N, C-alpha and C positions, 0 to 999 in steps of 0.2 A: 406513691400513687400518681403524683403529677408526672414523673418520668415515664411511668408505664403507659399513660394515656396521652402523652405529648405527641403532636403531629411530627412525622419525620421531616427532616430538613433536606431540601434539594437546592443545589447551588449551581449557578451558571457563571462561568468566568470567560470574559472576552479578553484576549491577550494580543493587543497590538504591540508595536515595537517599544513604545516608551511608557505604557500605562497598563494597569490591571483594573478591569471593571468587574466587580462581583455583584451578583444579585441572589438573594436568599428567598426561597419560598417555603412556607406560605406567608412569612412575615412581610415580604416585599422590601426588606431592607437592602439598600444599595451602598456599596463601598468602593471607593476609588483610591488606588495606590500607585506609586511609581513602580515601573518594571525594572527594578534594580535589586541588588542583594538584600537590602533592608526590606523592600517591598515584598519580595518572595518569602523571606523569613516571617514577615508579619502575617501574610496570607495563611501560611501553614499553622502559625500559632493560633490565629483567630478561629480557623475551621476545626482545628483539633479540639477546641473547647466546645464546639457545637455538635460533634459526632454526626456529620451529615450522612444521610442514607445514600446519596449519590452526588458526585460532582461531575459536571459535563463541560468539556472544552472542545473547541473546534480545532481541527488540524490546520494550522495557519503557517505552513512553510518552515516550521522548526521553532518558532517563538514559544510554542506551548510545551516543548519537550522538557525543559528544565523544571518548570512548575509541576507538570504532571508527574515527573519522577520524584520530586520532593514530597508531593502529597501521597503518592503510592508508598513511598518509603516510610511515611508516617502512619501507614496502616489504613488509609482512607480509600473508599471505593471511587475510582476515577475511570471515566469513559472519554476517550478522545474520538470524536465523531467526524464524519465527512461533512464539510460545509454545505454541500448540495442537499443533504438530508434535512438540514436545519432550515435552509431557504425554502424548500418544498413545504416543510411544516409551517413556516411563517405565512406562505401564500395560502395554505389550507385554512389557517386561522384568521386570515384577513389582515395580517400585520405586514404592511408594505414598506413602512419607514425603516431606515437603517442608520443607526449611530452606534457607537461602542456601548453606550449605556443600554440602549434598546436591545442590542445583540445579547448582552449579558442576561437581561430579563427573559429574552426568548430562549436562551440556552437553559435557564432554570425551569421554565415551563416545559421545555422539551424533556428535561430530566424527569420532571414530575409525571408527565402524561405518557411518554413513550417508554421510559425506563430502559435505555440501552444497556446492554450487558457490559459490566466492567471486565476488562481483560488485563492480564499481567503485562506490564511494560517490559520491553527488552532491556537486558542489562547493558552495562557500558560497552562491553565487547561487541554485542550484537548491534548497538547503535553505531559504533565505529565502523563495522563492516557495511551496514546499510548506507552510511554516508559515502564510503569509498566506492561502493557499487554505483550509487547515484552520480557521483562525480565522474566516474568512468563513462557512464552513459552520456553525460553532458559533453565530455571531451570528444566522444565519437560523433555526436550531433554537430558540434562546432566544426569538426573536420569535414563533414559532408557539406555544411553550409559554405565553408570557405572554398571547397571545390566547385560548388555551384556558382559562387561569385566570380571565381577565376574564369570560368567558361564564358560568363557574360561580360567580363571587363574588356574594354577596348583601349583604355589609356595605359601606355607602358608603365607609367609610375604607379598606377593602381595595381597592375599585375605584379610589379616588383614587390609592392607592399604585401600583397596577398601571398606571394611565393615565400615570404619570410615566415609565415605563420605555421604551415604544416610541420616544419621541423620541431618547433616548440611543442606543438600538440602531440607529435609522436613521442617526444621525450616524456611528456606528462603521462601519456598512455602507458608507456613502458614502466614508469615509476609506480603508477597506480596498480598495474597488474601485479607487480612485485609485492606491493603492500597488501593487496587483497589475498594473494596466495599465502603470504606470511601470516596474515590474520586467521585464515581458514586452517592452515597447518598448525597453528598454535593451539587449536582446540581438538582434542581427540575425537569428540563427538562429531564436529563438523568435518574432520578429516575422513571419518568413516562414512558419513553421509555423502560426501563428495565422491568417494570411491564407489559407493552403491549407485549413485546417479549416473556417473560417467561410464558405468558398465553397460548402460542402455545405448544401443546404436542411435546416433543422432544427437546425443547429449554430450556437449563438450565442456571444457573447464568454465567458460564464461557463463553458459546457461546453468550449470550446476551451482556455481557460486551465487548467481542471481537468485536462484530458488532458495538457497540457504539463507540469504539475506532478506529476501522480500516475501517469502512464503514459509514462515516458521510453522504454520499449521500443517505442512505436508507430513503425512503419516499419522495424523491425529483426527482427521475428519473423514467422513465417507465421501465417495467420489462426486456425488451430486452437490453436496455443500461446497466442496473444493472447487468444482466447476463454476458455481455461482460466485464464489469469492474471487476467482480470477477474472470472471466476466465472459466465460465461453458457454454458459448455459442459455439456451433460447428462452425468451420471455414470451408467454402467451398474450395475445391481444384478441380475445374473444368476447362477444356480447350476444346473448340470445342464440339465434341460428347462425349468426355471422362468425366465421373463423378467419381471423386476421393473419397477416404475415408475421411469422415468428422470427425474431432477430435477437442477437446477443446485445447486452447493454450493461453498463456499469462495470464494476470490478476494478482490478489493478492494471491500468492500461500499459504501463511500462513492462510489467511482467508478462502480460498477454502478448505484447510485441516480441519479446524475447522467445517465448514459446512458439510463436508463429514461425519465426525464422528457423528454430530447431526442428519444427515439424516438416518444413520444406526439405530438410536433409533426411529426416527419418522416413518420409514416404518413399524415398529412393533406396535406403540402405537398411531399414529395420525389417525384421522378418514378419512382423504382424501388420504394420500400417499400410504397406503398398496394396495388399489384398483388400483391406477395408476401404481405402481411397478409391480403388478401381471399381469395387462393388457399388459404391455410392454414385460415382460418375456414370456407371453403366445404367443405373436406374434413373438417370436424367437430372441428378443433383448438380447445380453449378459447382465449378471447381473450388471456389472460395468457401462455399457451404461445406463441401466435402473436407476441405482443409481444417475448418473449425471443428468438424466432427472428429477429425484425427487428433486435433489438439486435446479434445476431451478424452479420447482413448489413451493418448500418450500420458496425459495427466493422471488418469486412473492407474496406469502401469507404474508410473513413478511413485504414486501414493502407496500402492501395494508393496512395492520394493522397499520403501523406507519403513513402512509399518511392520513388515515381516522380517526386516533386516536380512533380506535375501537378494543377492545380485542377479542381474539379468542372466537367464539361461536360454540358449538357443535350442529349439526343439529338434 
């Protein structure tokens, strides 16, 4: 009878580099452990005995991945949430102070009040692909930054130092492209998905592999939810009789940037998007607004192709 009427346990875990801070609700118990092999094992053992209803961690640049995977493997409900959501929740509840211990308590309260949906964590192969794609993006960004520095440099020694960098970055990029291709080709499902995506005019290998790595929900959600997830759905700003300017917000920025570049190509070469883009601009829509609308249309097409397992067909 006590087990049947006991309050559900909600856990918040703050995961900085060297420490694990846990907070349990409704008991208010706080636990601090080292962020090492022994500490990770102890966290899993302690929480397994409590059977928590939900455990919430913030996405903190990768420190949370190992712990979240261990807890999920142990059969516990784990949600890894966007830190911005938690900070907005903190401001709404008047909690402005910030320490690791306070953050853990806030995460536990967030778990209890908001109840974010636990989602399956990617397996080891999916995590490896995501890291490779992220690293490729970093190398491309560094290449652009070095090019900008080269144009601004006046000192010959500085120019010579910068000129030595692109060759290293190009070698890294080629190696990463090979690793990404090998990882995708190693999975029959990913290989089939890549073939479906690249059948769409405007979608190349890089875009397809980025979608596979960073949008695993493709083909599983409706187009509106998918647009909101990527961050290309306009957000209303209305109050009473006032109708505010609608703009996109949130979502997965790096993925949105990749789709933006793909759409620039698709509005020239795809059989559907040029007419959609021209119709919007003819009605007076700014070009960037029309491009974002085309991203939504392209995303809907890709979603339908993956869901139905049907490649692009030219009318």
